[in-house]
N, C-alpha and C positions, 0 to 999 in steps of 0.2 A: 601683258608681260607676266613672267613667272616670278613669284615673290617667295622669300624665305622668312620665316618668323625670326630668324637670327638677325636679319637686317632688312627692314621694310623700306629703307631709303633708296635702295638700288635694286635693279633687276638681278635676279640670281642667274649666274652663268654656270655654276657648278652646284650640285647637291647629290646626296647619297640615297641609297635605297632605305637606309635607316631613317633619314629625314622624312621620306614618304610614309614609312610605316608609322611614324609618330605624328603624322598630320601636320608637319611643319612647312610643307610646300603647298602653295596655292597659285591659282591663275587669276589675274586681274584683267577683265576684258575692257578693251576700248577700241574704237574704230569699227572696222568691218565686222558684219555678223559671222562670216566664215573666214577662218584662217588656218594655218598649219604651223606646227613647231617641229624643227628638225633636231633630233636628239642623237647622241652617240653615247654608248655605254661602255665603260672600261672597268676591268677588274684589277688594274695596275700593271698587268702584264700584256694583255692584248685588248684591242678595241673591236667593237662590232661595227658593221657597216652603218651608214646613216639610216635612221628610222624616222618616219613622219608621224607625228601625233596631230590628228585633225581636231580642230576646235569649232563647234557650231554654237553660236550664241542665239538665245531665244528670249522673247519678252517674258519678264517675270510676272507671274500671276499669284495673288494671295487671296484665299477664300476663307471667310469666317465660318467655321464649322460648329462652334459651340458658343451660344450666347444665352444661357439659361436664366441669367439673373440670380438673385438671392432671395431667400425667405428667412426673415429673422424677426425677433421681437424688438420692441422699442427699448432704447438705452442699452443695446448690446452690440456686439460686432461679430463679423464672420469673415474668414479667409475667402478671397477670390482665387480659385484654383483653375487649372486647365479644364476641369470638368465643367466649370461655369463659363469660361471664356478662353477660346483657343482658335488658332488659324492653321491652315494648311497651304502649302505652296507647291508649284510645279518644279521646285528645285529642292526637293526634300533632302537630298544627300549633301547639299552645300552648306548646311548648318547656318542658315541665314537668320540673324536676329530680327525678331518682329517687335516693333515699338508701338505701344498704344498711347496716342496723344489725346488727352482729355480736352475737348473744345468747350463744353458746358459743364461746370462743376455741379456736384450733387447739392441740393438745397438744404437738406435736413441732416447731413452728415458729411463725411469726407472719406476719400480714398487715401490710404496711408501705406507707407513703405517702412519696413523694419531696417533701421540703419545699423552700422557696425557697432555703435555704442549700446545696442539692444533697446533703443527707444523708437517708438513709432512717430513718423513725421508725415504730414499731409503732402501729397505730391500731385502734379498734373500730368505726369507721364510715367509709364512703367513698361517693362519688357516681358516677353514670353518666358525668358529664363527666370526672372524674378517670380513669376506666377508658379513655375515648376518647383521653385525652392521654398514656397510658402512664405514669401516676404511681402505679399500684398493683401490688404484687407479693406473692408468698408466698415466704418463705425458710425452708428446713429448718435446724434448729439442734441437735437432740439425738436420741440413740439411733438405732436402725436399724429403724424400723417398716416395715410393708408399705404402710400407708395412714395418712393423717391427714385431718382434716376440721374445718370450722367451720360453725356454724349462724347463720342471719341472717333478719331480717325486712326488709320493703320499706316505705318511706315515700315518699309523693308530696306535697310541700308539707307541710301539717299533718296529712294523712290517713295513718293507720296501717293496714296490711293484716295481718290476724291470722295468716296462714299462716307457719309456720317452715320454711325451706328448709335443705338441707344441701349444702355445697360440698365435694366430695371430692378429695383429693390422693392419687394413686397413685404409689408409688415404683418406679422401674424401674432396671434396670442401665444404668450409663453406658457408652456405646460410643465407641470412638475410631475416627474415619474419616479416611483419607487422601484428601483431595479433589483435590489437585494432586500429580502425580508424573510430571513431563514430562522427557523426555531433554534433558540439557544438551549443547549443541553448542559446542565450543571450536574456533575457526577461527584457526589459525596464531599463537595467543598462548599464554603460559605458564600463565595462571591465569584463573579466572572465579568470580564470586560466585554462590551458589545463592540465588535470591530466592524469594518466595512464589509467583511465577508458575510456578516449577518444583517447589516442595515446600511443601505446606501441609496441615495437619491440623486437624480440629475435633472436638469431642465432641458427642454427641447422647444424649438429647433436649435437654439444656441445654448452653449454651455455657460453656466454661472459658477463663479468661484465658490469653493466649499464653505467659506465663512459667510456667504450670503444665502445659503440654503438652510432654512431654519425649521427646526422641529418644535412643535408645541404639544405638550402633554394634555390629553383630553380626560383620561382616567388613569389612576395610578395602580400598580400591582397590589394584590392582597397580601402576599406572604413575604414580600421583600420590598425594597425601595430602589429607585434609580438615583445614582449619585453623579454629579458633575465635579470633576477634579480640577484644581487650579493648574496653571501652566507648569509649575514645578512638581505637580502630583502630590503635594504635601497636605493640601486642604481639600475637603470633600463636602460638597453642598447637596443636601437631599432635595430632589426635585419634586414639586407638587403639581396639582392641577393648574394649568396655564403657564407653568415654567417652560423655559426655552433652552435648547442647545442647538449646535450647528453640525453640519457635516464635517467641518474641520475638527470639531471636538471628537467626533467618532474616529476620524482618520488618525488623530494623535493620541488615541487611547485614553481619553478623559472620561468616557461614559462607562459605568459599570452597574450591574445589578447585584445587590447584596441582601441576603436573607435577614429577616428581623431577629431570628434566633436559629440555633442549630436545629435542623429539622430531621425527623426520623421517619418520615413517610414520603412516598412519592406524591408529586402534585403537578398540576398544570396551572401556570400563572400567566397573566396577560397585562399589558397596558395599551391604551389607545392613544393615537397621536395623529396629527396632520402635519404635512410638510408644506412650507410656503417659500416663495421667492419672488421678489419684485411685484408684489400684489396678487400673485396667483397661488392657489392652494390645491393640494391633492384632496382626494376623498379621505374619510376617516380610515386609518389603517390600524391593524391589530398586530402587536408584536408578541410572540408566544415564547414562553419559558417552560422547559420541562426539567424536573429535578429528580435525580436518582439518589435515594438515601443510603447512608452507611448501615452496617448491621445494627439491629436494635433488639435489646434484651428487655422485653416488657410484655405485659398482658394487655391486648387490645381486643375489645368486643364492640362490634357494630352490627346489630341485627335489624332486619327489616321490620317496620311497624305496619300492622294491619288495622285500618280505620274504616268504619262505616261512613258512607257518603253523608256529609254534613256533621259527622260525629267528632269526638274528641278522644285522644288516647294519651295516657301518661308515658313519658320517656323515663324509664327507671334504669338502674344498673343492669337489669336483665337485657336491655337493648343497647345501652351505651356505657362503656367502662374502659378507662385507660389507666393502668397502674404501672408505675416505675419506681424503683428504689430511689429515695431521696426527694421525691415529690409528694407532698401531703395534700395539696389543693390545686386543682386545675380551673382555669377560666376558659369557657368555650365562647368564642366570638363567631357569630354567623357572618360568613363572607358572601354567601349567595343564598338568600332566603327562599322558602317554598314559593312555588308559583300559584298553587291552588289552596293555600291555607296560610297559617301563621303559628308561631310558637308563643305560648303563654306561660306566665309564672303565677301559680295559684297562691292564695293567702292561707289556704288550709288544705287538709288531706282529703276532704270530701270531693267526690267526683263532680259535684255540682258547684264547687267553690268557685267564685268569680276569679278571673285572672286578667292580667294586663299583658299586652303584646310586648315581646322582648326581642332584643337583638343580641343579648349576651346572658349567660347563666354560668353557674359554678358546678363543680363535681358534687359539692355538698347538697345543692338543690336537686340534682339528679338522684342522689341516694335517698333524699327525703321524699321523693315522688311529687315534687312541686312543679316540674317542667312537663308541659303537654304540647302535643301537636293538635291544632284545631282545623278541620277541613272546612272549606268555604261553601260546600254543597253543590259545586259544579259537577257536571257529568264527565269526570275524569277518572281514569283507572290507576294513575300513579302520580307521585309527587316526590320531591327530594329537596334536600338543602345541604350546603357545604358549610363546614366550620373549620376553624383553626383553634386548637387547644394549646395553652401555654401555662406555665407555672405562675401562681400568684406571687411567688417570691422572685423579685427582679434579679436576684443574683444567680438564679438557675437558668442556664442557657438551654431552653427546650421549647420546641413547638411540634405539633402533630396536626396534619391536615387530613380531614376525613369527610366522608359522604354518607349521609343517612337516607335510605330509600323508604318511601311510604307507599304501601299498596292500598288502594281505595276499593272497598267492597260496595258496589253500586246497589241502589234500591230502586224499585219500580215506584216512583213517587210523582211521575208526571204523566198526564193523559196525552194521547196522540195530538200532534200539532200539524195544522195545514200549512204547507210551505208555499202555496200560490193560490190566489183568488182569481178564478176565471169562469166565464160563461161557457156552457156547452152549446155550441152551434150545431144544428142538424138541418138537413134538407126537409122541407115540408112533406109530411107523410112518408118520409124515408127513414133510413137507419144510419146510426153513427156509432162506430166503435169508440169506446172510451179508452184513452191512453193516459200515461203518467203525465203528459203535458196538460191534460184537462183536469185531472183530479189526483192529488198526491197528499197523503198524510204520512208523517214519520213519528216515531216515538223518541222524544228527547233522551230517554234512558238508553244508554249505549247498548248495542248488540241485539236490539229487538228486530227479528227478521220480518220482511213484508208479509209473509203468510200468517203471522200472528196479529196483524192489524186488520180487524174485521169490521166491515160496513154493514149496517142494518138500515133499511129505509121504509118509509111509509108510502101509501098510495099516492100516485102522481096523476094530475088532472089531464096531462097531454101526452101520455104514453107510458111505456113500461121498460124495465131492464130485462134482458134475456142473456142466457149464455149463448155464445156464438155457435155452439154445436147442438143447441136444443131451443128452438123458437116456439115450442108448443106451450110452455108454461113460463110465466114471468118469475123472476127470482127476486127475493127480498133480502138476501144476505150474500156477500162475496168478500174477497180479501184484496189487499193492496197488491198482492202477488198476481191475482187474476187480472187486475188492471194493467200491471206492468207487462204481462204476457199477451195483452190485447185479446182477452177471451170474453169480455163483457161489452154488450152493445145496448144502445137505447133506440127503441122504435117509436117514432112520433105518430101520434093519433089524437087530434083534438086541437085546443087553442095553440096559438103561436108562441105563447109565453107561459111558463109555469115555474114552480120551485120544487125541487126534490129535497125534503127534509131527511137528513141522515144522522145516524149515530155511529161514532167510530170508537172502537174499543181495542185495547192491547191485551185483553184477558183479565185485567184487574181494574184499570181506570178507563173512563170513557169521556167523550166530549160530543157536542152536537154541532152540526153544520148545515149549510144550505148550498145546493148546487142549482144555479139558475140555468134554465133551458130555454133556448130561443130557436124557433123554426123559421126558415126563410127559403127563398130560391137559392139554387147552387151559386156559390161565390168563392173567390179567392182574392185576398187583399194583402197588401204589404203591411205587416204588423209592427215590425221593428226595422228601422233603417237608420242606424246611428252614424254610419260612416266610420272612417278611421283617421287617425292622426299619425304621421310618420316623419322621421327626419329626412332632410334632403338627401337624395341618392341612396335612401334606405329601402326597406321592404317591410310588409306586414301581412300576416295571415288574416283573411276575412272569414269569420265563423258565423254560426247561427246567432251569436250574441250581437253581431253587427247587422245581420240581415236575416229576416225570417218572415213567414207569411201566416195568416190565419185563414182557415177554410172550414166549411161545414161538410166537406166531402171526406170519404175514407181514403186519405192519401198522405203519404209520408215518404221519406227517403228518396229513392230514385223515381218515385211517382210525381214528385214536385220538380218540374223542369224549368231552368232559367236559360234564357237566350240573351246573349250580349248583342244588342242592336247597334250600339255605337261604342267602340272601345275608348279607353283613356287616351289623351293627347300626349301626356308627358311621362308615360310609363307603359307597362304591359301587364297582362294577366297570365298567370300560370295555373293550370288545373292538373292536379296529380303530377306535378313536375314538368308538364308539357306546355309550351307557349303556343300562341296562335289558335287556341281552342275558343270556340264561340258558344259553347254550352257547358253548363254545370248543373248540379242537382242539390237538393237539400241534404242528401247524404254527403256530398263533398264539403258542404258548410259544416256539418256536424263532425266530420272527421279531419278538419283542418287541412283540406286538400286544395283550398283556393287561396292564391297569393297575388298581391300586387307589388310590382317592382318599379321604383321611381328611377328616371333616367338622369337625374342631376340637374334638370332645368331649373331656372330661377323663379318660375311661377309658384305661387303659394297655394294654389288649389288645382285639383284635377277631378275628373268624374267619368263614370261610364253609365250608359243608359241600358236598361235591361227589360225583358218581358218574362213574366213568370206564368206558367200555365199548368193546369191539371186537366188533361184531356182537352176538351173544347173551351173550358173556362179559363180566362186569362186576364191579367192586368199588367201594367208596366210601371216603371219607376226610374229614378236617378240615384245612383250611389255616389256620395261625395267623399273626396279624399283631401285632407288638409296636410300641407307640407310645411313644416316649421324648421327654422335654422338650427344649427348645432347647439347654440347657446341655450335654447329652450330645454335641452335634454340634460344639461349639467345638473348634478345632484345638489340638493340643499346642504348647506354647511352648518354644523353646530358650532357657532362662534363661542358661546358660553353656556354652561349648564353646571353650575356649582351650588354647593350647599348655602342656603339662606338662613341666617340666624334671626329669630323672631322672639320678641318679648312675649311672655305668657299673657293670654287674654288681650292681645293687641293685634293690629293688622300690619301688613308689610306690602309695600309696592314692589312688584317684580320688575326690576330695571334691566336694561340691556346688559349691564355688566354681570348680572347673575344668570339671565336666561335670554339667549338671543340666537335665532336661526335665520340665515339669510341665503339669498340666491344672487349670483353676480348679474343676472339679466332680468330679474323680476322685481318689481317694486314691492317694498315691505307691506303696503296696503293690500296686496294680492296674495300674501302668505297668511293663511288662516290656521289657527290652532283649535283643534277639537279635543275636548277633555274626554278621554276614554275610560279612565278610572279616577274617581273623585278622591280627594283627601279624606282621611278617616276622622280627623280631629279638628277640622276647620272647613271653610268653604271659600271658593273663589268668587270674586265679583269684578265687574268691569267699572272703571271710573269711580272708585270708592269715595272720592271727594264730593261727587254729585249725588251719590246714593249711599248715605251713611248706613252702617250696619246696625241691625237690631238684634235683640237676643235670639229671635227665632230664625234670623238669617245665618247666623254662625253657630255651628255645633262645636263649641270649645270645651275642652276638659283639661284639668290640671294634671301635673306630674307626668306628662308625656315627654319623651326625649326626641322622638322622630315622627315626622309625618311625610307623606309623599303623594303625588298624583301623577298619572301618566297622560301623555298627550299624543295625538297623531297630527302631523302638520300637513295640511292640504293646500296644494298650490293651484289656485284658479288663475292661470296665466292671463296676461292682458291680450294674448293672442286668441284664447279660446275659453269660453265659459261653459262648455259642454263636457269637456273631458277633464277629469281630476286625476292627479297623480299623488298617491300616498307614498311619501318618501322616507319618513322617519317615525320611529316609535320610541320616544325618549322618556326618561323619568326625571322629575325634579324632586329633590329631597329637601325638606324644610326642617331645620333644627330649632327646637324650642328651648329657650333658656329660662328655667323656673325663676320667678321673682323679677 
């Protein structure tokens, strides 16, 4: 029968075109599948002849077209939308409501509906219209499962469809992502708020409320401070290392950067932070601040210093001077010290007067010639340090940020250095061209060209050196440049083993060395076959650092041919960007043209078998590929790295609250600290209670304010003890309190 929404109790005998236009008229089928309705249309004046509206009923079919499930983190929730769950029917124009009836509830959470009171309530059924309006969600509530699920049936009107479907929820790791980290520009003012346009973080795959996204300060700015304001913005708390604030604080304008003093120089300042939420953390991030100063009426002189390698140079007013009316005395505080030297304060005017290392000095000490830069003797051509200058009078609001550059004049004070020890293999009674892979010396003094590194040699018992273009006379002198250009060869004649005693000179200093020479039948053998480690579904370039050969033949580059006998099972090889290639050369390895791509399989290892040949001489081998999960590649996190206060002439235990680096998927026992730069005024030892310190074990001196040492953290993962990852190069600073 025909129904009108105005009165669903009775069959409609009359209705208007307007009712049809507004969707108020419907047909309710019952009885025979085919029928007809006789209609007459009137405009109030005249009627049309009878018209027949044919009705054909068909069996309703509903198909599930989307059932993607959800990916979300533990203790979070996510909307279930038509993108995740939806149906289609063969009555698309009839606006049929689809009902999803849950037959088996989720075990570790619940399906919920948003009620009219704006509260979420657990339900065991919902409709397609509620999905479309964003009123249905799944919320995880208990335990730490990998998956959850609920089962459901579909109803359309009164019709039930018997198939039971499963909606699966997969739990994934929550990740914290910094989506905004823009440089803050401060133009001639003292302070500026940090808004979400400059700093904003979110969590994925599910969103976390802003008050639960927490920022932790790892290092503070040099020339200003970060402040957290109270809710009423009347009270301001200076944030220090390990202080926290939230994304909500940023959104509500509670975070600001404020200069220590009014500043009359441009500068670039930074602070480091990590963002965390629900046990997950980001990598260390750097927030940048750039300052544009107001007009400045003063005299500023900052002139480059020229220092001999390993030498010392006074910093006088000729090189550093800042003068402004109303300021009698300036304090210079070093904010970024030199990399290849240090500043000292002398006790007397003599150039040889002893000095102590300093982090701060005054304008008076500069004018008196007591401040010096001391180079550490490394082979570097330049150095620099940053400082901030401020008045010694606390009532004067002034600071100036400056950079002093140091030019290092190098000296030729190091003899040539051999960078690899290797035997020269030669075919018995044959010739072998000497390459830089066989014999290379460099001069540690920077900018010494290869043609100035000169070899001299004595007589050899099993052969002689010749120039490639003149085999009539042996040569006793040649250069590294000759070797690099492959113009020197050795001709074997005599015993199978001998030593060539050589002297290598840079024109001023010289050193002695030995080149061992071994003659044998022609051979080629795999010399280096380290394999590679890659993330699942990732790729890696295979180079000559992973795979190389040793031979006594004159062959290199395209003359060394590799044939893939059996390819990898869980990936594929590309050569020069082309897949399906079965051959590659040493040249491809040296030029990074060989790549392995993993196909995402869950296997942890793969391999390919190869044969390498030079002419008729050949050998074979297996190249191994190790595939590790994503968690292995997450970076190390610096949890704590703060100043430790130590009593003079005493020892201090480095606890985790002071210095702690961790990895979410690697045991602490597999994270190894390597000391790269030792402390200057003390020594480190392991387990001091079992190994008491003696006078010669500690180099302690008095009246020192700071000490520091640098470490590199090396992760030997439990998955692999062959490949090491150098992830951090951090510094720990130790503050000594006299007495």
